[in-house]
C-alpha positions, 0 to 999 in steps of 0.5 A: 835229729843230728844225723842218722844212718840206718841201720847202724848210727843215730846221732841227736841233741836233746836239750829240752829233756834235761834243761840244766844242760846247756848241751846234750848230744847223744851217738848211738852206733849198733854193728852187726856182727852175725850172731851178736852186735855191739852197740856203743854210745857216747855223750857229750854234755855242758852242765850248768855249773850248779848243783842243779846242772851236776843233778842233771848229768848225773840224770842224764847218764842214769837214763841213758845206761837204763836204756842200754841195759834194757837192750841186753834184755831184749832178745 
């Protein structure tokens, strides 16, 4: 965990989840807009310059996209 600013910001570094990525840092920001909210997500990573690194980057993006899609369904 790099930063936690409840209830709106969470920043984490998770290189263990994707060992083929030399650096992984994700930031989620949630803004309350009354009846709706805005969710913003940023991912910074440094893949190894190999096929495994490319696959790991694609998996990291896909798993985060799946998480964000799930947020839209939770009501």
